[in-house]
N, C-alpha and C positions, 0 to 999 in steps of 0.2 A: 647438553653435549652428551654423545653416546660414549660407552665405555666397553672395551673389548677385553675379556679375560680367557686365558687358556686353562682348560681343565683336562690334563692328559693329552689325549689326541683330539679332544673337542675344543672348538673355539666358540665362546658364547659372547653375543653382543647384546648389551643392555641399551635400549633406546630411550630418550626422554620424549615427552609429548610433542615437543617442537620438532625433533628429528623425525618422529613417526608421521607427522602431518606433512612433511616434505616428501615422503615416499609416494611416487606417482601411482595412479590406479592401475596403469598398464605398463608393462615393460616391452621394449622392442627386443625381439630375440636377435641375437647376433647372427648375421648371415653365415652359413656354413661355407667353409672354404670350398672352392670348386675343385672337384676331382679331376686331375688331367685325364683326358680321353685320347684314344688313338686317332680319332677323327675330329677335326676342329668343327665349330659350328657352320663355317662356310663350306664345309665338305673336303677341305684339304687334309692331308695326312699330317699329323702332329709327330714329326720325327723325334721331338724331345720328350715325348710322353715316357715316364718311367716304366710304364707297362711293356715297352718295346726293349727295355734293358739297354745293353750296349750295342745291339745288333746294327742299328743305323750308323754306328761310328767305328766299328771294329774293322779288321782287315777284309772282311767280306761284306762291307757296307753296300757297295754297288750291286752285287747280285741280290742281296737281301731286299734293297729298295726296289729293285726291278720286279723281283717276284712278288713282293707285297703290293706294289702298285697294280700289277697284273691281276692278282687275286681280288683287289679292291674294285677294279673296273671290269672284271669279268662278267660277261653276259651269258656264259654257257650255263647249262643245267646238268649236273651240279656245278656250282661256281668253281673256277680254277682249272677245269679241264683243258683250257687253252694255255694254261701256264706251266705245264709239266716241264718243258725244256728249261724255263727260267729257274724253276725250283731245283731241277737237276744240277744246273750250274752252281747254284747257291749251296747245294749239298756237297758238291765236288769242292768248292772253296772251303767249306767247314772242315772237310776231311783233311785238308792241308794244314790245319791248325788244331790238332787234337787236344792240346793242353788249354786252349781258349774255349773250345766249343764241345769239350768231352760230354757235358751233361745234356747238351742240345742235340747230340748225334743220335740219341736213343738208347744209350747204354744205361741200364739201371744199376743202382748201387748194388743190389743184391746179386745181379749177374756178374758184375765186376769182382765183387768180394768172392763169389763162389769160384770164379775162374782163377783168382789169385790164390785161393787155398788149395785148388787142384794142382797148381804149379809148385807149391810148397811141399807137397806130399812126396 
């Protein structure tokens, strides 16, 4: 029977000959969890991917989904040239909700901080 002892932060396991003989020659590596991707293996868009954040579910979800699908399916070179109107609608929607989409509109923290410091002077 094996014995386990704790020495500070270290844990030491003492094996008996019988326990040692039971250890397999090879171990199966645990399968790494699959990382969610924005595109599913079947080619569909994974709207629940954490990489998309809350965009597919927020108040601008319809314009976001339409612009994202347009970009995904674009055949133009460079991709997305035919999606300008859809992205403009999405951008317009985002500007209606500045508290929700402040970081996504393109305002840098440094620029915002500089403008607030200028107002305080």
